[in-house]
N, C-alpha and C positions, 0 to 999 in steps of 0.2 A: 503494500500500500504506500510505502514511502519511496516513491520513485523520485529520481533527481528532477528538481524543477528546472525547466528550460528558461534560459535568460531571455528577456524581452529586449528588443532594440537591435542595433547593428554593431558589429565589431569594428575596431579601428581599421583593420585591413579592408573590410568591405567599403567603408567610407572613402578610404584612400583610392581604392580601385575605381569607384564612381567618379571621383574628382579627376583622376587621370584620364578616364574615358571622355569626360566632358571637355577637358583640355585638348585632347587629340581631335575631337569633333570640331571644336572652335577653330583650331589651327587649319583643319581641312577646309572649312567654310571660308576662312580668311584668304587662304591661298587661291581658292576657286574664284573669289570675288576680285582679287587683285588684277587679273588680266583684263577684265571687262569693267573695271571701276569707273572710268570716265564715261563710258557709254551708259552705265547705270545711273550715274549722277545726272546726265543729260535727260534720260528717261524720267527720272524722278522730278526734275525741274519742269519738264514739259507737262507731266501729269498734274503737278501742283498748280501750274498756271491754268490748266483746263478746269480743274475742280473749283478753283477760286473764282474763275470767270463764270462758270455755270451757277455757282451760288449767288453771285452778284446779278446775273441775268434773272434769276428767280426773284431776288429782292426788287429789281426794277419793275417786273411785272406786278408783283404784289403791292408795292408802294406807289406805283405810277410815277416813279422818279426817273431822272436822266442820269446815267452813270457812264463812266468812261475809263479807259486804260491809257496811261502815259508810259510809253516804252522808251527807255534809253539803252545805251550800249551795254551797261553792266547792271542795270536794275530796271524795275518797273513798279508802278504803283497805281492805285485805283482812286478815282475822283468822283465827286458827286456835284451836280448843278444845284446851287443854292443862291437865291437872290441875284441871278444873272451872272454868277461867277463859278468857276470850277474850283472846288475845295478838296484837298487831299483827305482821304478817309484815314484818320489816325487813331480813333478810339477803338478800333477792332484789330486785334493782332493778326487775324487771318488776312485782312484787307490792307494792312499798313504796308509801307514801302518794303519791297523784297529785293535785297541786294543779292546778286547771283554769286555762287561760289567762285573762288579764284580760278581763272583760266577759262571761264565760260562767258561768251558774249552773245548778244542777240542781233538778228537782222530782220527787220520788219518790212513787209511789202503790203501796202494798203490799197484795196480796190485795183490790184494788178499793177500798181506803180511802186517802185522802190522808194523807201522813205529817205529823204535827205534830212539828216539830223542837223539842222541849221538853226542858229540863233535867230535869224531874220525870217524864219518860215512864215509864209502867209497863212491866214486862217483857213481852216477846212470849210468854214461856212461862207456863204456868199457875202454876208455882211456881218461884221463882228457884233456881238451882243452889246458890248460896251467898248469904248476907246480905252486901250490900256497901253502903258509905257513898258519898257523892258523889265523894270523891277516888278511891275504887276504881273507880267507874263511869267516871270520866274516863280512868283508867289502863288499864282493861280494858273498853272500850266494847262493848256488846252489838250485834251486827249486825242490820240490818233485813231483809237478804236472807240466807237460809241455803242452803248448798250441802251436800247430804247424800251419804253414801257410796253410796247406792242410785242416784245420778245425778239424783235429784229436787232441786227447789229451791223456794223461796218464789216464788209468782207475783207479778210486779211490772211496773210501767211506769216507766221513768226517762227524763225529758225533759232534754235539754241545750238551754238557752235562751240566746239572745244578741239584741242589737239589730242590725238591718240598717242599711245605709247610708242608707236613706230613713226610718229611725226605726221601721220595722215590726219585729214580733217574729219572729225565726227560731227554729226548733226542730228537733231530731232526736230521735226516740223510739226507745228500745230496750225491747223487751218480752221478758219471760221467763215461761214457764208452769210449772205444777207438775211436768211431765214432764222439765224440764231443758232445754227448747228455747229458744233465743234468736233474735230476729230484729229487723231494723230495721223500724220501723213497728209496727202492731198486728196481733195474731192474729185470723184470721177466727173466727166462731162454730163452724165445722166443724173447725178445727185441733185 
């Protein structure tokens, strides 16, 4: 009746074996990610841009507001029209200015035309809503991509570009059409 009681729990050897196996698995995952690291970073940035833009499109439709995206070479941010001026959205972490990781740049083509990122760029509207000087334009930047309350948006192609390990150019393309659809890659002619 007095059988030896079996100990509850794990021995030190069992715990050390589990830790060793977890370390080996982590090393294998790290080595497999290393070769495609920059491509994965590009994919993650493109998907983040798409998800954030889709969330803002929903907000535009639900609130009836006018929103936009200001794209620069190393960053982008979202703006909202308020009292005739474009204001950066700062109170929301998801929509605040997004600085791209080192080594990644953007190239934006709007409505089929390459974007000249020029200080003296003319307004995308036929008539400016209000007369602004250079300091005002910097404080209240006009977006290149508009998101309308109807669900429509400015047609665009945004490339996220980086250099690969072998010096080749890597890129991920995000396309948006006038109907408000976004996709990774380019739209077909029939879409």
